[in-house]
Structure formats: structure tokens, C-alpha cells
C-alpha positions in Angstrom: 70.4 128.3 54.6 72.3 131.3 53.2 72.8 134.7 54.9 74.8 137.8 54.0 77.1 139.1 56.7 79.8 141.7 57.3 83.2 140.6 58.6 84.1 142.6 61.7 87.5 140.9 62.5 89.5 137.9 61.4 90.8 135.4 64.0 92.8 132.9 62.1 90.5 130.3 60.6 87.5 132.0 62.1 86.0 135.4 61.6 83.6 137.5 63.7 80.7 138.5 61.5 77.6 140.7 61.9 74.4 139.2 60.5 71.3 141.3 60.0 68.5 139.2 61.3 65.1 139.9 59.8 61.7 138.4 59.9 59.4 137.7 57.0 57.7 140.9 57.8 60.9 143.0 57.7 60.5 143.6 53.9 56.9 144.7 54.3 56.2 148.4 53.7 53.0 148.3 55.8 53.2 149.0 59.5 50.4 146.6 60.4 49.4 145.6 63.9 49.9 141.9 63.1 53.7 142.1 63.0 54.1 144.2 66.2 57.8 145.1 66.4 59.1 142.6 63.8 59.4 145.2 61.1 62.6 146.2 62.8 65.9 144.5 61.9 68.2 143.2 64.6 71.9 142.5 64.3 73.7 139.4 65.5 77.4 138.9 65.9 78.7 135.3 65.4 82.1 133.6 65.2 82.1 131.5 62.1 84.5 129.2 60.2 86.4 131.2 57.6 88.3 128.9 55.1 88.6 131.9 52.7 90.4 134.1 55.2 88.2 137.1 54.5 89.3 140.6 55.5 87.5 142.9 58.0 84.9 145.0 56.2 84.2 142.4 53.6 80.6 141.3 52.8 80.5 137.5 52.8 78.0 134.7 52.2 77.4 132.4 55.2 76.1 128.9 54.5 74.8 126.1 56.6 73.2 122.9 55.2 69.4 122.4 55.2 69.5 119.2 57.2 71.2 120.7 60.3 68.8 123.7 60.2 65.8 121.3 60.0 67.1 119.1 62.7 67.7 122.0 65.0 64.2 123.4 64.3 62.6 120.1 65.0 64.5 119.7 68.3 63.7 123.2 69.5 60.0 123.0 68.7 59.1 119.3 69.1 61.1 118.3 72.2 59.2 120.7 74.6 55.8 119.7 73.2 56.7 116.0 73.6 58.0 116.7 77.2 54.7 118.5 78.0 52.6 115.5 76.9 54.8 112.9 78.5 54.9 114.9 81.7 51.2 115.2 81.8 50.6 111.5 81.4 53.4 110.5 83.8 52.2 113.1 86.4 48.6 112.0 86.3 49.6 108.3 86.5 52.2 108.5 89.3 51.2 111.7 91.2 47.4 111.3 90.9 47.0 109.2 93.9 49.3 111.3 96.0 47.5 114.5 95.2 44.0 113.0 95.0 43.5 114.7 91.7 44.6 113.3 88.3 44.1 116.7 86.7 46.3 118.7 89.1 48.9 115.9 89.0 48.8 116.0 85.2 49.3 119.8 85.2 52.2 119.5 87.7 53.7 116.7 85.6 53.4 118.9 82.5 55.4 121.7 84.1 58.0 119.2 85.2 58.1 117.6 81.8 58.5 121.0 80.1 61.4 121.9 82.4 63.1 118.6 81.7 62.6 119.0 78.0 64.2 122.5 78.1 67.2 121.0 79.9 67.4 118.3 77.3 67.3 120.9 74.4 70.1 122.8 76.2 72.1 119.6 76.5 71.5 118.6 72.9 72.5 122.2 71.8 75.8 121.8 73.5 76.4 118.4 72.0 75.3 119.2 68.4 77.0 122.6 68.5 80.4 120.8 68.5 79.7 119.2 65.1 80.9 121.1 62.0 77.6 120.6 60.2 75.8 122.7 62.8 78.2 125.7 62.4 77.8 128.3 59.7 80.8 128.9 57.5 81.9 131.5 55.0 81.5 130.1 51.5 82.0 133.2 49.3 83.3 136.7 49.5 80.8 139.1 47.9 82.8 142.4 48.2 86.0 143.6 49.9 
């Protein structure tokens, strides 16, 4: 994954950069109803590794490997879905007799499973965020 960013300030081996986030619809000239507000571009400020020691005001290229991006995407999207299904089956199995309804127990189990899966994603985010592969870094200075 590659993104252009503007360096705001340099902090030793790290720099604070501003990234312009955009959706796939941001380059579309049509103001269709399908995209709602996604035609607008948001900005995001991030502290990134800066082995090139870029100067404030520079436009730089940020890079992060494809494998960490794919891994993070799979975790964010699949873990909650898996938690939802596991919660449903565990809830209907173990809470069904208690609530006299397998369906209500399954729904309650799904909610509990979803909450636990979000907690797991948050925990994994903290753990994986410590690894260098999951942090973007400046790989090239485009302009000063």
C-alpha cells in the first residue's frame, strides 16, 4: 500500500504526516446518491517511521507491505462475523434451556459473541501495532 503525505513536523526518527484519505468515489465527478458523503476527502494525521529524515513541508511516499494490510483487513472483517456465528451457536446450546427459547438464546449469544470479538480485535490491534511490519514508513521524498 502506497500513499502520498505531507510532513507536518519531524520528531527524530519519526515524522508527523498528514494523509488525504479518499474513497474510490472521491475521484468521481458525479454527485450521485449512491456515494452519499464519500465524495468528500478527509485528512488523517499519523506518526510514521522516517528513516530519510524528511523536512516539514515535504511531500513524501508512505509505504506498508501488502501482507500486513491484508492481515489487518481480514482480522477487522472476519473476526466479528466469526464471533457472531460462534456466539449464536454457543448461546442457543448453553442458554436455550435457561431461557426456554433457543432462538432468543442464540440472538443473545450472538450479541455477546460480537462484543467479545470486538474486544479481541482491539487486543490484536494493540499486539500487532507493536510490530514494524504493521506501521507505515516513509520510503521516498517526492518534493521539499
